[in-house]
N, CA, C and O atoms as CSV, one atom per row, in Angstrom:
chain,resi,resn,atom,element,x,y,z
A,1,PHE,N,N,97.253,1.183,33.502
A,1,PHE,CA,C,97.748,1.220,34.862
A,1,PHE,C,C,97.702,2.636,35.411
A,1,PHE,O,O,97.396,2.825,36.588
A,2,LEU,N,N,98.002,3.643,34.583
A,2,LEU,CA,C,97.981,5.022,35.062
A,2,LEU,C,C,96.576,5.477,35.416
A,2,LEU,O,O,96.364,6.072,36.473
A,3,THR,N,N,95.620,5.205,34.548
A,3,THR,CA,C,94.241,5.619,34.820
A,3,THR,C,C,93.732,4.950,36.093
A,3,THR,O,O,93.099,5.598,36.927
A,4,GLU,N,N,94.003,3.673,36.243
A,4,GLU,CA,C,93.585,2.953,37.451
A,4,GLU,C,C,94.243,3.545,38.692
A,4,GLU,O,O,93.577,3.739,39.709
A,5,SER,N,N,95.536,3.832,38.625
A,5,SER,CA,C,96.245,4.422,39.761
A,5,SER,C,C,95.702,5.806,40.081
A,5,SER,O,O,95.616,6.186,41.248
A,6,PHE,N,N,95.336,6.560,39.052
A,6,PHE,CA,C,94.753,7.884,39.245
A,6,PHE,C,C,93.394,7.762,39.927
A,6,PHE,O,O,93.096,8.501,40.865
A,7,ASN,N,N,92.577,6.833,39.456
A,7,ASN,CA,C,91.221,6.669,39.988
A,7,ASN,C,C,91.199,6.271,41.460
A,7,ASN,O,O,90.283,6.660,42.185
A,8,VAL,N,N,92.173,5.515,41.908
A,8,VAL,CA,C,92.202,5.106,43.314
A,8,VAL,C,C,93.035,6.050,44.177
A,8,VAL,O,O,93.195,5.813,45.374
A,9,GLY,N,N,93.566,7.114,43.581
A,9,GLY,CA,C,94.262,8.136,44.345
A,9,GLY,C,C,95.733,7.900,44.608
A,9,GLY,O,O,96.335,8.623,45.401
A,10,ARG,N,N,96.334,6.904,43.964
A,10,ARG,CA,C,97.765,6.657,44.167
A,10,ARG,C,C,98.633,7.683,43.454
A,10,ARG,O,O,99.716,8.025,43.930
A,11,VAL,N,N,98.159,8.171,42.320
A,11,VAL,CA,C,98.879,9.214,41.585
A,11,VAL,C,C,97.886,10.279,41.154
A,11,VAL,O,O,96.680,10.040,41.101
A,12,ARG,N,N,98.409,11.451,40.851
A,12,ARG,CA,C,97.592,12.523,40.291
A,12,ARG,C,C,98.434,13.252,39.259
A,12,ARG,O,O,99.638,13.019,39.153
A,13,GLU,N,N,97.813,14.114,38.517
A,13,GLU,CA,C,98.548,14.864,37.508
A,13,GLU,C,C,99.687,15.610,38.195
A,13,GLU,O,O,99.472,16.309,39.185
A,14,GLY,N,N,100.891,15.458,37.667
A,14,GLY,CA,C,102.069,16.080,38.259
A,14,GLY,C,C,102.848,15.171,39.191
A,14,GLY,O,O,103.958,15.518,39.595
A,15,SER,N,N,102.295,14.009,39.545
A,15,SER,CA,C,103.017,13.061,40.405
A,15,SER,C,C,104.305,12.617,39.721
A,15,SER,O,O,104.372,12.522,38.495
A,16,VAL,N,N,105.313,12.351,40.522
A,16,VAL,CA,C,106.603,11.905,40.003
A,16,VAL,C,C,106.669,10.384,40.088
A,16,VAL,O,O,106.303,9.788,41.101
A,17,VAL,N,N,107.136,9.775,39.015
A,17,VAL,CA,C,107.241,8.327,38.906
A,17,VAL,C,C,108.668,7.992,38.485
A,17,VAL,O,O,109.243,8.673,37.636
A,18,GLN,N,N,109.236,6.954,39.070
A,18,GLN,CA,C,110.578,6.530,38.689
A,18,GLN,C,C,110.478,5.244,37.878
A,18,GLN,O,O,109.730,4.330,38.227
A,19,LEU,N,N,111.245,5.188,36.788
A,19,LEU,CA,C,111.250,4.031,35.895
A,19,LEU,C,C,112.639,3.407,35.906
A,19,LEU,O,O,113.646,4.115,35.895
A,20,TYR,N,N,112.687,2.099,35.927
A,20,TYR,CA,C,113.946,1.367,35.846
A,20,TYR,C,C,113.967,0.713,34.474
A,20,TYR,O,O,113.142,-0.154,34.186
A,21,VAL,N,N,114.903,1.120,33.627
A,21,VAL,CA,C,114.884,0.720,32.221
A,21,VAL,C,C,116.199,0.077,31.789
A,21,VAL,O,O,117.238,0.236,32.429
A,22,ASP,N,N,116.115,-0.646,30.692
A,22,ASP,CA,C,117.280,-1.250,30.051
A,22,ASP,C,C,117.647,-0.357,28.873
A,22,ASP,O,O,116.887,-0.266,27.908
A,23,THR,N,N,118.789,0.297,28.936
A,23,THR,CA,C,119.183,1.219,27.872
A,23,THR,C,C,120.132,0.618,26.851
A,23,THR,O,O,120.355,1.211,25.795
A,24,ASP,N,N,120.696,-0.551,27.145
A,24,ASP,CA,C,121.683,-1.096,26.215
A,24,ASP,C,C,121.342,-2.482,25.674
A,24,ASP,O,O,122.065,-2.996,24.821
A,25,GLY,N,N,120.275,-3.091,26.143
A,25,GLY,CA,C,119.855,-4.391,25.631
A,25,GLY,C,C,120.755,-5.550,25.998
A,25,GLY,O,O,120.731,-6.592,25.341
A,26,VAL,N,N,121.554,-5.378,27.048
A,26,VAL,CA,C,122.499,-6.418,27.440
A,26,VAL,C,C,121.961,-7.246,28.608
A,26,VAL,O,O,122.742,-7.760,29.409
A,27,GLY,N,N,120.695,-7.375,28.710
A,27,GLY,CA,C,120.118,-8.247,29.727
A,27,GLY,C,C,119.888,-7.605,31.076
A,27,GLY,O,O,120.710,-7.746,31.982
A,28,GLY,N,N,118.815,-6.923,31.214
A,28,GLY,CA,C,118.440,-6.366,32.509
A,28,GLY,C,C,118.476,-4.852,32.547
A,28,GLY,O,O,119.136,-4.196,31.740
A,29,ALA,N,N,117.752,-4.328,33.501
A,29,ALA,CA,C,117.684,-2.875,33.668
A,29,ALA,C,C,119.014,-2.347,34.178
A,29,ALA,O,O,119.714,-3.012,34.941
A,30,ASN,N,N,119.348,-1.140,33.743
A,30,ASN,CA,C,120.623,-0.556,34.142
A,30,ASN,C,C,120.559,0.955,34.342
A,30,ASN,O,O,121.597,1.590,34.529
A,31,HIS,N,N,119.361,1.544,34.306
A,31,HIS,CA,C,119.280,3.000,34.363
A,31,HIS,C,C,117.929,3.430,34.934
A,31,HIS,O,O,116.899,2.822,34.642
A,32,TYR,N,N,117.947,4.481,35.749
A,32,TYR,CA,C,116.712,5.061,36.277
A,32,TYR,C,C,116.357,6.314,35.493
A,32,TYR,O,O,117.229,7.108,35.140
A,33,ILE,N,N,115.071,6.483,35.225
A,33,ILE,CA,C,114.555,7.688,34.576
A,33,ILE,C,C,113.398,8.188,35.430
A,33,ILE,O,O,112.603,7.394,35.932
A,34,THR,N,N,113.305,9.492,35.592
A,34,THR,CA,C,112.207,10.088,36.335
A,34,THR,C,C,111.218,10.695,35.354
A,34,THR,O,O,111.606,11.353,34.389
A,35,ALA,N,N,109.938,10.465,35.613
A,35,ALA,CA,C,108.891,10.998,34.740
A,35,ALA,C,C,107.791,11.593,35.607
A,35,ALA,O,O,107.713,11.315,36.804
A,36,ARG,N,N,106.945,12.411,34.997
A,36,ARG,CA,C,105.806,12.951,35.717
A,36,ARG,C,C,104.525,12.554,35.007
A,36,ARG,O,O,104.502,12.402,33.785
A,37,VAL,N,N,103.468,12.388,35.771
A,37,VAL,CA,C,102.165,12.023,35.224
A,37,VAL,C,C,101.547,13.260,34.584
A,37,VAL,O,O,101.445,14.312,35.215
A,38,VAL,N,N,101.136,13.124,33.329
A,38,VAL,CA,C,100.483,14.223,32.612
A,38,VAL,C,C,99.135,13.739,32.090
A,38,VAL,O,O,98.979,12.583,31.699
A,39,LYS,N,N,98.168,14.649,32.094
A,39,LYS,CA,C,96.853,14.339,31.534
A,39,LYS,C,C,96.790,14.982,30.164
A,39,LYS,O,O,96.973,16.192,30.026
A,40,LYS,N,N,96.531,14.176,29.159
A,40,LYS,CA,C,96.510,14.666,27.785
A,40,LYS,C,C,95.152,15.284,27.469
A,40,LYS,O,O,94.188,15.102,28.212
A,41,SER,N,N,95.090,16.011,26.367
A,41,SER,CA,C,93.865,16.726,25.999
A,41,SER,C,C,92.674,15.793,25.778
A,41,SER,O,O,91.526,16.219,25.902
A,42,ASN,N,N,92.934,14.538,25.454
A,42,ASN,CA,C,91.832,13.590,25.239
A,42,ASN,C,C,91.392,12.896,26.534
A,42,ASN,O,O,90.540,12.008,26.505
A,43,GLY,N,N,91.973,13.304,27.664
A,43,GLY,CA,C,91.569,12.762,28.957
A,43,GLY,C,C,92.357,11.561,29.434
A,43,GLY,O,O,92.164,11.108,30.562
A,44,THR,N,N,93.244,11.033,28.598
A,44,THR,CA,C,94.064,9.893,29.010
A,44,THR,C,C,95.303,10.390,29.745
A,44,THR,O,O,95.642,11.572,29.687
A,45,PHE,N,N,95.967,9.481,30.429
A,45,PHE,CA,C,97.161,9.830,31.183
A,45,PHE,C,C,98.389,9.231,30.521
A,45,PHE,O,O,98.317,8.201,29.850
A,46,ASP,N,N,99.516,9.896,30.726
A,46,ASP,CA,C,100.776,9.421,30.172
A,46,ASP,C,C,101.881,9.819,31.131
A,46,ASP,O,O,101.650,10.559,32.088
A,47,LEU,N,N,103.069,9.331,30.873
A,47,LEU,CA,C,104.251,9.723,31.624
A,47,LEU,C,C,105.168,10.494,30.696
A,47,LEU,O,O,105.448,10.051,29.582
A,48,ALA,N,N,105.638,11.653,31.152
A,48,ALA,CA,C,106.580,12.460,30.374
A,48,ALA,C,C,107.916,12.461,31.106
A,48,ALA,O,O,107.995,12.872,32.263
A,49,ILE,N,N,108.952,12.006,30.437
A,49,ILE,CA,C,110.293,11.981,31.027
A,49,ILE,C,C,110.736,13.425,31.227
A,49,ILE,O,O,110.689,14.223,30.290
A,50,PHE,N,N,111.170,13.769,32.448
A,50,PHE,CA,C,111.560,15.162,32.656
A,50,PHE,C,C,112.899,15.343,33.341
A,50,PHE,O,O,113.487,16.418,33.227
A,51,ASP,N,N,113.398,14.368,34.030
A,51,ASP,CA,C,114.657,14.542,34.747
A,51,ASP,C,C,115.736,13.722,34.055
A,51,ASP,O,O,116.108,12.638,34.506
A,52,HIS,N,N,116.221,14.263,32.962
A,52,HIS,CA,C,117.220,13.510,32.218
A,52,HIS,C,C,118.145,14.468,31.486
A,52,HIS,O,O,117.722,15.538,31.049
A,53,THR,N,N,119.399,14.086,31.354
A,53,THR,CA,C,120.379,14.945,30.702
A,53,THR,C,C,120.388,14.805,29.189
A,53,THR,O,O,120.918,15.676,28.498
A,54,ASP,N,N,119.823,13.746,28.662
A,54,ASP,CA,C,119.784,13.535,27.214
A,54,ASP,C,C,118.633,14.337,26.623
A,54,ASP,O,O,117.469,13.990,26.824
A,55,SER,N,N,118.942,15.395,25.904
A,55,SER,CA,C,117.900,16.291,25.380
A,55,SER,C,C,116.984,15.604,24.378
A,55,SER,O,O,115.879,16.086,24.132
A,56,LYS,N,N,117.417,14.486,23.791
A,56,LYS,CA,C,116.566,13.768,22.836
A,56,LYS,C,C,115.342,13.163,23.511
A,56,LYS,O,O,114.301,13.008,22.872
A,57,ILE,N,N,115.449,12.822,24.781
A,57,ILE,CA,C,114.309,12.182,25.440
A,57,ILE,C,C,113.644,13.060,26.492
A,57,ILE,O,O,112.634,12.655,27.068
A,58,LYS,N,N,114.173,14.237,26.758
A,58,LYS,CA,C,113.546,15.118,27.747
A,58,LYS,C,C,112.148,15.492,27.273
A,58,LYS,O,O,111.972,15.921,26.133
A,59,ASP,N,N,111.167,15.335,28.129
A,59,ASP,CA,C,109.749,15.627,27.884
A,59,ASP,C,C,109.083,14.685,26.893
A,59,ASP,O,O,107.931,14.915,26.524
A,60,ILE,N,N,109.753,13.647,26.456
A,60,ILE,CA,C,109.128,12.687,25.543
A,60,ILE,C,C,108.184,11.779,26.346
A,60,ILE,O,O,108.435,11.480,27.514
A,61,SER,N,N,107.130,11.362,25.717
A,61,SER,CA,C,106.184,10.430,26.327
A,61,SER,C,C,106.876,9.088,26.539
A,61,SER,O,O,107.680,8.661,25.710
A,62,ILE,N,N,106.565,8.432,27.637
A,62,ILE,CA,C,107.178,7.131,27.893
A,62,ILE,C,C,106.777,6.124,26.822
A,62,ILE,O,O,107.547,5.219,26.502
A,63,ARG,N,N,105.583,6.276,26.269
A,63,ARG,CA,C,105.159,5.390,25.170
A,63,ARG,C,C,106.049,5.589,23.943
A,63,ARG,O,O,106.452,4.621,23.298
A,64,ASP,N,N,106.350,6.843,23.627
A,64,ASP,CA,C,107.223,7.128,22.485
A,64,ASP,C,C,108.643,6.645,22.755
A,64,ASP,O,O,109.307,6.123,21.859
A,65,TYR,N,N,109.103,6.817,23.981
A,65,TYR,CA,C,110.437,6.350,24.364
A,65,TYR,C,C,110.545,4.843,24.139
A,65,TYR,O,O,111.529,4.350,23.587
A,66,TYR,N,N,109.527,4.136,24.572
A,66,TYR,CA,C,109.517,2.680,24.430
A,66,TYR,C,C,109.490,2.263,22.962
A,66,TYR,O,O,110.227,1.365,22.554
A,67,ARG,N,N,108.640,2.917,22.169
A,67,ARG,CA,C,108.487,2.556,20.751
A,67,ARG,C,C,109.676,2.994,19.899
A,67,ARG,O,O,110.250,2.187,19.168
A,68,GLU,N,N,110.044,4.268,19.993
A,68,GLU,CA,C,111.067,4.825,19.102
A,68,GLU,C,C,112.475,4.361,19.433
A,68,GLU,O,O,113.268,4.078,18.535
A,69,TYR,N,N,112.783,4.282,20.707
A,69,TYR,CA,C,114.151,3.940,21.091
A,69,TYR,C,C,114.311,2.466,21.447
A,69,TYR,O,O,115.410,2.019,21.773
A,70,ARG,N,N,113.220,1.715,21.385
A,70,ARG,CA,C,113.221,0.275,21.650
A,70,ARG,C,C,113.880,-0.067,22.988
A,70,ARG,O,O,114.683,-0.994,23.088
A,71,LYS,N,N,113.520,0.696,23.994
A,71,LYS,CA,C,114.034,0.468,25.342
A,71,LYS,C,C,113.045,-0.385,26.117
A,71,LYS,O,O,111.836,-0.281,25.909
A,72,ALA,N,N,113.539,-1.206,26.985
A,72,ALA,CA,C,112.684,-2.056,27.805
A,72,ALA,C,C,112.487,-1.411,29.172
A,72,ALA,O,O,113.447,-0.993,29.819
A,73,ILE,N,N,111.238,-1.335,29.600
A,73,ILE,CA,C,110.917,-0.804,30.918
A,73,ILE,C,C,110.728,-1.999,31.844
A,73,ILE,O,O,109.841,-2.825,31.631
A,74,HIS,N,N,111.564,-2.083,32.868
A,74,HIS,CA,C,111.514,-3.231,33.766
A,74,HIS,C,C,110.641,-2.993,34.989
A,74,HIS,O,O,110.028,-3.928,35.504
A,75,ARG,N,N,110.580,-1.759,35.455
A,75,ARG,CA,C,109.822,-1.489,36.670
A,75,ARG,C,C,109.360,-0.038,36.666
A,75,ARG,O,O,110.096,0.860,36.257
A,76,ILE,N,N,108.132,0.178,37.128
A,76,ILE,CA,C,107.606,1.527,37.313
A,76,ILE,C,C,107.290,1.664,38.792
A,76,ILE,O,O,106.519,0.880,39.344
A,77,MET,N,N,107.888,2.665,39.434
A,77,MET,CA,C,107.702,2.863,40.872
A,77,MET,C,C,106.935,4.150,41.116
A,77,MET,O,O,107.388,5.236,40.755
A,78,LEU,N,N,105.770,4.016,41.732
A,78,LEU,CA,C,104.932,5.181,42.026
A,78,LEU,C,C,105.402,5.850,43.286
A,78,LEU,O,O,104.824,6.853,43.704
């Protein structure tokens, strides 16, 4: 989705994206996280969480956040 959005000009490197996530697993999203679009050295795109008070997830890749912390992402808003 990121590469496609980049290719059509909806986002670019450094764009800010808001995510609506479920942090407690009690049925439904309950928290907003802000991330920025980053281009990795291999040419792929990712989202890096940057506006958050929890130092454990600051600058973590959204893919790692999803895998390691088992959080559900309900909505991504460009």
